[in-house]
C-alpha distance (Angstrom), angle and dihedral (degrees) to the residues before:
residue distance angle dihedral
M1 . . .
A2 3.76 . .
T3 3.82 119.9 .
A4 3.78 125.8 -140.6
T5 3.83 92.0 -119.5
L6 3.73 89.2 69.3
N7 3.72 91.0 56.9
P8 3.81 105.1 56.5
G9 3.78 95.5 178.6
A10 3.85 96.0 50.1
G11 3.80 95.2 71.0
A12 3.82 114.7 -153.7
K13 3.81 97.9 -21.5
P14 3.70 104.7 150.5
A15 3.85 94.1 -173.8
E16 3.81 120.6 102.4
D17 3.73 104.1 -70.3
A18 3.78 90.7 -46.0
I19 3.82 116.5 -177.3
P20 3.78 118.8 -162.0
L21 3.78 111.4 -115.3
R22 3.82 88.5 -127.2
R23 3.77 90.3 62.6
I24 3.78 94.2 47.4
F25 3.82 89.7 53.6
A26 3.80 90.3 45.4
F27 3.81 90.6 52.1
M28 3.80 90.9 48.5
A29 3.72 90.6 54.2
M30 3.77 90.5 51.0
V31 3.76 90.9 49.2
F32 3.83 90.5 52.7
G33 3.82 88.8 49.7
M34 3.78 91.4 53.2
F35 3.87 90.1 47.0
M36 3.83 90.8 54.9
A37 3.90 92.7 48.0
I38 3.80 93.9 50.9
L39 3.81 96.0 37.9
D40 3.85 90.5 53.7
I41 3.80 92.9 67.5
Q42 3.80 95.6 56.3
I43 3.81 95.9 37.1
V44 3.78 90.8 59.7
S45 3.85 95.5 38.6
A46 3.82 90.4 59.5
S47 3.79 92.5 53.2
L48 3.84 104.0 38.4
A49 3.85 90.2 121.7
E50 3.82 90.9 61.5
I51 3.79 91.8 49.6
Q52 3.83 89.8 47.1
A53 3.75 91.6 54.0
G54 3.87 93.4 42.9
L55 3.76 93.5 52.5
S56 3.88 98.5 34.3
A57 3.80 90.9 -122.5
S58 3.73 129.1 158.7
S59 3.89 118.2 -116.9
D60 3.79 90.4 -108.2
E61 3.85 90.6 52.0
V62 3.77 96.3 46.6
A63 3.84 91.9 51.7
W64 3.87 84.9 68.4
V65 3.78 88.6 66.2
Q66 3.77 87.2 74.2
T67 3.84 98.7 29.0
A68 3.80 93.0 55.0
Y69 3.80 92.4 50.9
L70 3.81 93.8 47.0
I71 3.81 95.1 48.8
A72 3.80 93.5 47.3
E73 3.87 90.3 46.6
V74 3.79 95.1 49.4
I75 3.80 90.9 53.7
M76 3.87 93.7 49.2
I77 3.83 97.3 47.0
P78 3.82 98.3 71.0
L79 3.84 91.2 35.1
S80 3.72 91.2 56.3
G81 3.79 95.6 77.5
Y82 3.85 92.2 59.3
L83 3.77 95.0 43.9
S84 3.88 91.2 47.5
R85 3.78 90.2 54.2
A86 3.81 92.3 47.4
L87 3.78 97.6 46.6
S88 3.81 101.6 22.9
T89 3.81 125.4 -111.1
R90 3.83 91.2 -90.5
V91 3.83 96.7 56.5
F92 3.82 95.1 36.8
F93 3.80 97.0 47.4
S94 3.76 92.0 44.7
I95 3.81 92.6 51.8
A96 3.80 90.2 46.8
A97 3.86 93.0 50.2
A98 3.79 93.6 45.9
G99 3.87 93.5 44.3
F100 3.82 90.4 48.6
T101 3.84 90.9 51.8
I102 3.83 94.2 46.5
A103 3.85 90.6 47.8
S104 3.83 89.9 49.8
V105 3.83 90.1 56.6
L106 3.81 91.3 47.5
C107 3.83 90.5 50.0
A108 3.86 89.5 53.6
Q109 3.81 89.9 49.8
A110 3.82 94.8 49.2
T111 3.78 114.9 126.7
S112 3.73 100.1 -174.5
I113 3.81 136.0 37.9
N114 3.82 91.3 -115.7
E115 3.78 91.1 55.5
M116 3.82 90.7 47.8
I117 3.85 91.8 51.4
L118 3.81 90.8 50.3
W119 3.78 95.9 50.5
R120 3.89 90.9 41.5
A121 3.80 87.7 57.8
V122 3.78 91.6 49.3
Q123 3.79 91.0 47.1
G124 3.82 92.9 49.6
F125 3.84 93.8 47.1
I126 3.78 96.0 48.1
G127 3.83 94.8 36.4
G128 3.75 92.3 50.9
G129 3.84 88.7 68.2
M130 3.84 91.9 68.0
I131 3.89 95.6 59.5
P132 3.88 104.5 66.2
G133 3.80 93.6 37.7
V134 3.80 92.3 68.1
F135 3.84 92.7 54.4
A136 3.80 92.3 46.6
A137 3.84 91.5 47.6
A138 3.82 93.2 48.2
F139 3.76 93.5 56.4
T140 3.91 94.4 39.4
I141 3.75 103.3 48.7
F142 3.78 101.9 31.2
P143 3.84 121.5 68.5
P144 3.83 119.9 -131.3
S145 3.87 90.7 -98.1
K146 3.79 89.4 68.1
R147 3.77 95.8 49.0
P148 3.88 94.2 93.8
V149 3.78 85.9 66.5
I150 3.79 103.8 32.2
S151 3.85 99.9 43.3
P152 3.87 93.5 55.9
L153 3.72 90.2 46.1
I154 3.85 95.0 56.6
G155 3.81 90.9 37.4
L156 3.79 91.5 52.2
V157 3.83 92.3 47.9
A158 3.82 94.2 46.9
T159 3.78 92.9 50.0
L160 3.86 102.4 29.5
A161 3.80 93.8 56.7
P162 3.79 96.4 62.1
T163 3.76 91.4 40.2
I164 3.81 97.6 54.8
G165 3.87 93.2 36.3
P166 3.83 94.0 96.0
T167 3.78 90.4 50.8
V168 3.80 95.8 49.8
G169 3.82 91.6 41.0
G170 3.83 91.9 51.2
Y171 3.87 92.2 49.1
L172 3.81 94.6 47.7
S173 3.86 96.5 46.8
H174 3.81 90.7 45.3
A175 3.80 98.7 44.6
F176 3.81 98.2 38.5
S177 3.81 126.2 -1.5
W178 3.81 137.1 -75.6
H179 3.79 90.9 -88.5
W180 3.79 88.5 73.4
L181 3.75 90.6 62.2
F182 3.81 83.2 77.2
L183 3.82 103.2 26.1
V184 3.80 90.5 58.6
N185 3.88 85.4 74.0
V186 3.75 96.8 57.9
V187 3.76 107.2 79.7
P188 3.92 94.7 38.8
G189 3.80 88.7 44.8
I190 3.75 92.8 55.3
A191 3.78 91.4 48.0
V192 3.86 93.5 48.3
T193 3.81 90.5 47.3
I194 3.90 91.7 52.2
A195 3.80 92.6 44.8
A196 3.77 92.6 47.0
W197 3.77 93.6 50.7
T198 3.83 95.4 46.1
L199 3.79 101.3 36.1
I200 3.79 112.7 33.6
D201 3.87 113.0 93.8
F202 3.76 103.4 146.9
D203 3.77 99.7 123.8
K204 3.79 148.4 -0.1
P205 3.81 127.0 -110.2
D206 3.80 123.7 -107.7
H207 3.83 102.0 -148.8
S208 3.82 92.4 -178.7
L209 3.80 86.8 75.7
I210 3.86 89.5 66.0
K211 3.82 90.4 57.2
R212 3.75 91.5 52.1
F213 3.86 94.3 43.7
D214 3.81 110.2 150.3
W215 3.82 103.5 -131.3
L216 3.77 93.0 172.6
G217 3.78 90.5 52.0
L218 3.81 90.5 50.6
A219 3.81 91.4 51.3
A220 3.79 90.1 48.5
M221 3.87 92.2 47.8
A222 3.84 90.6 47.8
A223 3.77 92.1 50.0
F224 3.81 92.2 46.1
L225 3.84 102.1 43.6
G226 3.82 94.6 32.0
S227 3.76 93.0 52.3
L228 3.77 91.5 43.0
E229 3.84 92.6 53.1
Y230 3.87 90.0 45.5
V231 3.82 92.7 50.9
L232 3.79 92.1 47.9
E233 3.82 93.9 44.3
E234 3.77 98.3 45.5
G235 3.81 102.4 26.2
T236 3.79 98.2 93.9
R237 3.84 93.3 45.0
L238 3.85 91.9 49.6
D239 3.79 95.9 42.1
W240 3.83 94.8 -109.9
F241 3.79 114.5 -105.3
Q242 3.80 94.7 6.4
S243 3.90 83.5 76.4
H244 3.81 120.8 81.9
E245 3.88 90.3 -147.5
I246 3.79 92.1 56.3
V247 3.86 92.9 49.0
L248 3.78 90.4 47.4
F249 3.80 95.6 48.8
S250 3.87 90.2 43.5
V251 3.86 88.4 57.8
V252 3.85 90.6 47.7
M253 3.81 89.4 48.8
V254 3.76 93.3 52.6
A255 3.78 93.9 46.6
G256 3.85 91.5 46.4
A257 3.82 91.1 48.1
V258 3.83 92.7 51.9
L259 3.88 91.6 49.3
F260 3.78 93.0 41.3
F261 3.82 94.9 52.6
W262 3.86 91.7 44.4
R263 3.78 91.2 53.5
A264 3.80 94.1 43.2
L265 3.81 94.0 50.6
T266 3.81 99.4 40.7
R267 3.83 105.6 39.3
D268 3.88 121.5 85.9
D269 3.86 91.0 -135.9
P270 3.75 108.5 27.3
L271 3.75 122.6 -178.9
V272 3.75 89.6 -118.9
D273 3.77 118.5 28.3
L274 3.88 105.2 -145.3
Y275 3.80 94.0 -174.7
A276 3.76 91.3 89.6
F277 3.80 84.6 80.6
K278 3.83 88.7 68.4
N279 3.80 85.5 75.3
R280 3.85 101.0 88.4
N281 3.82 95.8 -149.0
F282 3.80 92.4 48.4
A283 3.86 89.1 49.2
F284 3.81 91.5 50.4
G285 3.78 92.0 41.7
S286 3.80 90.1 54.0
L287 3.80 91.0 48.4
F288 3.83 90.3 52.0
S289 3.82 89.7 45.5
F290 3.89 88.0 53.6
T291 3.79 89.8 54.1
M292 3.77 93.4 43.4
G293 3.76 85.2 55.6
I294 3.80 89.5 58.1
G295 3.82 91.1 51.2
L296 3.76 97.4 40.5
Y297 3.86 98.8 45.9
G298 3.81 95.0 27.6
L299 3.83 94.8 58.1
T300 3.78 92.8 38.3
Y301 3.83 84.0 59.3
L302 3.82 100.8 38.1
Y303 3.87 99.5 53.1
P304 3.80 94.5 51.6
V305 3.86 91.6 47.0
Y306 3.79 90.5 51.4
L307 3.83 93.4 45.7
G308 3.80 92.8 45.7
R309 3.86 100.3 42.1
I310 3.85 100.9 33.1
R311 3.81 103.6 27.1
G312 3.80 97.2 31.0
Y313 3.90 94.2 -128.8
D314 3.80 121.6 164.6
A315 3.88 122.9 -135.3
L316 3.81 94.4 -88.4
M317 3.80 94.5 49.7
I318 3.83 90.7 47.0
G319 3.77 89.5 50.6
E320 3.78 92.3 51.1
T321 3.83 91.8 49.5
M322 3.85 92.7 50.0
F323 3.77 95.7 46.3
V324 3.86 88.3 92.1
T325 3.80 92.5 74.6
G326 3.80 93.7 52.1
L327 3.79 92.1 47.4
C328 3.82 91.0 50.9
M329 3.79 91.9 48.9
F330 3.86 91.4 50.7
L331 3.78 91.2 50.0
T332 3.86 94.8 44.6
A333 3.82 96.0 47.7
P334 3.90 96.5 82.1
I335 3.82 90.2 42.6
A336 3.85 89.9 51.0
G337 3.85 89.5 50.8
R338 3.80 91.1 51.5
L339 3.77 93.7 46.6
S340 3.79 92.0 51.4
T341 3.82 88.4 67.9
K342 3.78 92.7 49.7
L343 3.77 106.7 34.8
D344 3.82 133.3 60.5
P345 3.85 101.8 -104.4
R346 3.80 88.7 -129.6
A347 3.82 90.4 59.6
M348 3.82 90.3 47.1
M349 3.86 91.2 53.0
M350 3.79 90.6 47.5
I351 3.82 90.9 52.4
G352 3.81 88.8 47.1
F353 3.80 96.1 46.9
G354 3.86 90.3 43.0
G355 3.85 89.9 53.4
F356 3.75 92.0 48.2
A357 3.77 89.5 51.4
V358 3.80 93.0 50.0
G359 3.83 90.5 48.2
T360 3.85 92.8 52.6
W361 3.84 91.5 42.0
W362 3.83 88.5 53.9
A363 3.83 89.5 49.7
S364 3.81 91.3 51.6
F365 3.82 88.3 77.4
I366 3.84 90.3 63.4
T367 3.79 120.3 145.0
S368 3.80 132.1 -172.4
D369 3.92 89.5 -96.9
W370 3.77 96.7 60.6
D371 3.75 113.5 124.8
F372 3.90 140.5 162.4
Y373 3.77 95.3 -51.0
E374 3.86 96.6 44.1
L375 3.87 90.6 50.5
M376 3.73 92.7 45.4
V377 3.80 100.1 86.2
P378 3.83 94.8 47.1
Q379 3.84 89.1 47.5
I380 3.79 93.4 49.6
L381 3.87 90.8 50.2
R382 3.83 89.5 46.9
G383 3.84 93.9 51.4
C384 3.77 97.3 44.5
S385 3.83 92.3 43.4
L386 3.76 94.9 48.7
M387 3.78 91.0 60.8
L388 3.81 94.4 43.5
C389 3.79 87.6 54.7
M390 3.74 101.4 40.3
V391 3.81 97.3 53.6
P392 3.84 97.5 56.3
I393 3.82 92.5 37.0
N394 3.82 90.4 57.6
N395 3.77 92.4 45.7
I396 3.83 94.1 47.6
A397 3.76 95.9 43.7
L398 3.87 99.7 44.3
G399 3.80 105.3 14.2
S400 3.74 96.6 77.4
L401 3.82 99.7 46.0
P402 3.78 123.8 101.8
P403 3.80 115.0 -105.5
Q404 3.86 94.1 -110.6
Q405 3.83 90.9 60.8
L406 3.83 96.2 45.4
K407 3.84 99.9 87.6
N408 3.81 94.3 50.6
A409 3.80 94.9 37.5
S410 3.90 90.5 51.3
G411 3.78 89.1 57.6
L412 3.84 92.5 51.8
Y413 3.76 91.5 44.0
N414 3.85 93.5 54.2
L415 3.84 90.0 42.8
T416 3.79 90.6 59.2
R417 3.81 90.9 55.0
N418 3.79 92.1 49.4
L419 3.84 92.7 46.0
G420 3.86 88.6 48.5
G421 3.80 89.1 55.4
A422 3.80 91.7 48.5
V423 3.86 93.8 47.1
G424 3.82 89.7 44.1
L425 3.80 93.8 52.1
A426 3.84 91.1 47.7
V427 3.74 93.2 50.2
I428 3.86 94.3 42.8
N429 3.86 91.2 50.1
T430 3.80 92.9 47.9
M431 3.82 91.2 45.5
L432 3.78 91.9 48.8
N433 3.79 90.4 51.5
T434 3.81 96.8 46.9
R435 3.80 96.9 40.9
T436 3.80 91.5 47.8
D437 3.81 89.5 52.0
L438 3.83 89.2 48.7
H439 3.78 93.7 49.2
I440 3.78 92.3 45.3
T441 3.80 88.9 56.5
R442 3.78 92.6 48.8
L443 3.80 93.7 45.9
H444 3.80 91.3 48.4
E445 3.79 89.2 55.1
M446 3.87 87.6 56.1
V447 3.82 94.8 50.9
V448 3.84 100.5 40.9
A449 3.76 116.2 136.9
G450 3.80 112.9 -92.3
R451 3.82 95.0 45.5
Q452 3.84 110.2 111.1
V453 3.78 96.7 -135.2
A454 3.81 90.5 48.4
E455 3.72 93.9 48.7
E456 3.85 91.2 49.0
A457 3.77 91.0 49.2
I458 3.86 92.2 49.8
A459 3.85 91.2 47.5
N460 3.85 93.2 47.5
T461 3.88 91.5 48.0
A462 3.81 92.1 45.6
Q463 3.86 88.1 58.2
R464 3.78 88.0 66.1
F465 3.78 90.4 60.1
I466 3.85 96.9 38.9
D467 3.86 90.2 122.1
Y468 3.81 88.2 65.4
G469 3.81 93.3 64.7
D470 3.87 116.4 -157.4
A471 3.84 91.0 8.8
A472 3.79 92.2 62.0
Q473 3.83 94.9 88.3
T474 3.85 92.1 47.9
M475 3.76 91.9 48.6
A476 3.84 90.5 48.0
L477 3.81 90.9 52.3
A478 3.81 90.7 47.2
L479 3.85 91.0 51.6
I480 3.86 92.7 48.8
N481 3.81 90.7 47.9
Q482 3.78 90.3 52.9
R483 3.82 89.8 50.4
V484 3.85 91.2 49.1
H485 3.85 90.1 51.3
K486 3.84 91.1 49.7
Q487 3.82 94.1 48.9
A488 3.82 90.3 45.3
L489 3.90 89.5 54.5
V490 3.86 91.0 47.6
M491 3.81 89.4 51.2
A492 3.80 90.4 49.2
F493 3.93 88.4 53.2
G494 3.82 86.3 55.1
D495 3.79 91.2 51.5
V496 3.78 93.2 49.9
F497 3.87 91.9 49.3
L498 3.81 87.8 50.9
G499 3.87 89.7 51.7
L500 3.76 89.5 52.4
T501 3.78 89.8 50.0
M502 3.77 91.4 57.8
I503 3.81 92.1 48.4
F504 3.82 93.0 53.4
A505 3.80 94.2 40.0
S506 3.82 88.1 56.1
L507 3.85 90.3 51.2
V508 3.77 88.8 59.9
V509 3.78 88.1 62.8
M510 3.85 93.2 41.7
A511 3.79 91.7 57.4
L512 3.81 89.2 66.8
F513 3.87 88.6 67.5
L514 3.80 93.4 62.5
R515 3.77 119.2 105.2
K516 3.82 110.5 -114.0
P517 3.81 103.5 -103.9
P518 3.85 115.5 -126.1
K519 3.75 108.7 -98.4
P520 3.76 117.0 -125.2
V521 3.86 109.1 -123.5
A522 3.86 114.8 -136.2
G523 3.84 91.2 -37.9
A524 3.78 95.7 -38.0
G525 3.71 128.3 112.3
G526 3.77 123.6 23.2
G527 3.76 126.7 90.6
G528 3.76 101.9 79.9
H529 3.76 112.6 23.0
């Protein structure tokens, strides 16, 4: 039987792991707030073209609509643990939900690209506070016997939101206008704010932390994480260290990192307590979370780029094609919860990582003709595997930490997933560019003038433009060149999928190095091993 001491949030409830209904509703409100904050990133990324047209912005300027949000969010996520302890979960989460809602309205009202970038940064910074609070609350107020239900729920929300984002964004921008990408947050945001303020009662504030707030540490962390996110987001577009901006922000990043780690390791009450990484399972769980970020955000980016650039799909068609992954995740979540009570979490992770690797290996055979049905099997494997990985990773990383470390550790854990996504996108973009160039060079060697096959192809293509007289040869060469570039890009996609396969196959082996987590027996054991 579970004891009340293992359920810090349940007070003196002697009943079998009983959770007050009020807390269940409070937790559901927090989960919905997290869903909104994560979904908002992908909703907007799928419809940047509409925002660009609506605000008469250049392609470089509109990219900052995403970059500003991500930079601000990545600074808030690790900071949220400290602020939540200082203000209490109730006050901090309510402020985050209200601020996110107000910023959403201001984004929808923006009349210039600069206004939009400003409010997106505010939205990202405030909204980022909602994400780690859910993970901390889940492992604080629910006993281990409830983890098979709670862990799949938060895993599903954290991974489903970015997956269905392109679908939701496509529908909203097609059916209404780009303003509704932000206005859709208003009614749920108000509901979450009211619910959080009236229902959350998990903890008490520690106002002394506000007086001891480390402003220098905050500046260092902002410089470090903000510059890191900027370098990763913009590096490919600006040609990495050929750009003065990338060099400058890299220097700021290193200086910020040195100062941030010095403050974090020498102060009694640092903004971010890095000592959670001394827990081996938390350290491994965070590493796995980082690589899950690569797979989650990397593939959410890769498929739409392929469907848009190779197949010519619009946002709505892309969303409809990618809906398979979200559906599979939704259906697999309860199965993953049930399996987590039966299987060793390491075995579950190995099955998940293995499934992910098979899915990306399958996708590495991609051609320019692949459509919904060809992409279905890789997407099914991805959706099912994501849930099979996320549930044990969450349990291993956060399930063995003492309650007083949870808020801070939850921020670090979520940060690793976001940074994994940023690093993954930077590597994927760079790899796409370099491999495309390589394949173009190789394909050009195969279609050079003088080769019989090439000459025949040029002659046959020129016949199509015979009515244009002397220009026929030039037009034929231009068309063949276009085909070569397209095939080179498709081959580069195959290379990237193969690279992801190697990463996830190696994680199958790494899962063996985890300590076997202690198994909660019929609701006992768990929270503070």
